[in-house]
C-alpha positions as CSV (number, residue, x, y, z in Angstrom):
1,Q,118.8,94.7,120.9
2,V,115.1,95.7,120.8
3,Q,114.2,96.8,117.2
4,L,110.7,98.0,116.2
5,A,110.0,98.4,112.2
6,E,106.8,99.8,110.8
7,S,105.2,98.9,107.7
8,G,102.2,99.7,105.7
9,G,101.9,103.2,105.3
10,G,100.9,105.1,102.3
11,S,98.1,107.3,100.5
12,V,94.6,106.7,100.5
13,Q,91.4,108.6,99.9
14,A,89.2,109.7,102.6
15,G,86.7,106.8,103.9
16,G,89.6,104.3,102.9
17,S,91.5,101.8,105.1
18,L,95.1,101.0,105.8
19,R,96.8,98.7,108.2
20,L,100.0,99.5,109.8
21,S,102.4,96.7,111.2
22,C,105.1,96.7,113.4
23,A,107.5,93.8,113.7
24,V,109.0,93.5,117.1
25,S,112.6,92.0,117.7
26,G,114.6,91.2,120.8
27,Y,111.7,92.2,123.2
28,T,111.3,89.5,125.8
29,Y,109.2,91.2,128.5
30,S,106.1,89.4,129.6
31,R,104.1,92.5,131.1
32,Y,104.2,95.4,129.0
33,C,102.2,98.3,126.9
34,M,102.6,98.7,123.2
35,G,101.1,101.6,121.4
36,W,100.8,103.8,118.3
37,F,101.6,107.4,118.1
38,R,101.3,109.9,115.6
39,Q,102.8,113.2,114.7
40,T,102.3,116.3,112.4
41,P,104.8,118.8,111.7
42,G,104.9,121.6,114.4
43,K,102.8,119.4,116.9
44,E,103.5,117.3,119.6
45,R,103.4,113.4,119.2
46,E,100.3,112.1,120.5
47,P,98.9,108.6,121.6
48,I,96.3,107.1,119.7
49,A,96.0,103.4,120.6
50,E,97.5,101.2,123.2
51,I,97.3,97.4,124.3
52,N,98.7,95.9,127.2
53,S,99.9,92.4,127.8
54,D,96.5,91.5,129.2
55,G,95.0,92.3,126.0
56,G,93.3,95.6,127.3
57,T,93.1,98.2,124.6
58,I,92.6,102.0,124.9
59,Y,92.0,104.6,122.1
60,R,92.2,108.4,121.6
61,D,88.5,109.7,121.3
62,S,89.2,110.9,117.8
63,V,89.8,107.4,116.4
64,K,87.4,105.5,118.5
65,G,85.4,103.0,116.3
66,R,87.5,103.7,113.3
67,F,91.0,102.3,114.5
68,S,91.9,99.0,116.1
69,I,95.1,98.0,117.6
70,S,96.0,94.3,117.9
71,H,99.2,92.2,118.9
72,D,100.0,88.9,117.4
73,N,102.3,87.1,120.1
74,S,103.2,84.2,117.6
75,K,104.5,86.8,115.0
76,N,105.6,89.4,117.5
77,T,103.9,91.9,115.5
78,L,101.9,94.9,116.4
79,Y,99.1,96.1,114.2
80,L,97.0,99.1,113.7
81,Q,93.9,98.6,111.4
82,M,92.7,102.1,110.4
83,D,89.4,102.3,108.6
84,R,86.9,105.3,107.3
85,L,90.3,107.4,107.5
86,K,90.0,111.3,107.4
87,P,92.3,113.9,106.0
88,E,93.0,114.8,109.6
89,D,94.6,111.5,110.2
90,T,97.5,112.4,108.0
91,A,100.5,112.2,110.0
92,M,103.7,110.1,110.7
93,Y,102.7,107.0,112.7
94,Y,104.8,105.4,115.3
95,C,104.9,102.0,117.1
96,A,106.5,101.9,120.5
97,A,106.9,99.3,123.4
98,S,107.5,100.0,127.1
99,S,110.0,99.2,129.5
100,P,108.7,96.2,131.6
101,R,105.9,96.7,133.7
102,T,104.8,95.0,137.3
103,S,101.6,93.9,136.1
104,G,100.0,93.0,132.7
105,N,96.8,94.8,133.3
106,V,98.2,98.3,133.3
107,W,98.1,101.4,131.2
108,C,101.3,103.4,130.2
109,V,102.1,107.0,129.9
110,S,104.2,108.3,127.0
111,S,107.3,108.3,129.3
112,D,106.7,104.6,129.9
113,Y,107.6,104.0,126.3
114,R,111.3,103.0,125.9
115,Y,111.5,101.6,122.3
116,W,110.3,103.3,119.1
117,G,110.1,102.4,115.3
118,Q,111.3,104.8,112.7
119,G,107.8,105.7,111.6
120,A,105.5,105.3,108.6
121,Q,103.8,108.1,106.7
122,V,100.0,107.9,106.3
123,T,98.6,110.4,103.9
124,V,94.7,110.7,103.7
125,S,93.5,113.1,100.8
126,S,90.0,114.5,100.8
């Protein structure tokens, strides 16, 4: 059974930093995408960062240069380092892992993600 569990959310002032962690268990695919999404009340969940099994990364324009996604294979943990946070980054953040892919060097769309964490709240005050 695949399980994802986020940790590291919290409250921070604008300009500060947080690091989200996502512990992944029971996930044995060798070719995949893993990503971070966020959602605010009344809005659709949006992808913000993705990493594939080849180590390629891609980011939403609004977080480029401020956020960094990484995956520690030895710990099977996905991370999102968030720096220079802004009030508009306030949201519930979710980690996700895809169904198995045919190649390691691929990008996924939201519908490719099969497994989700429960979410971690990030609040940035001005």
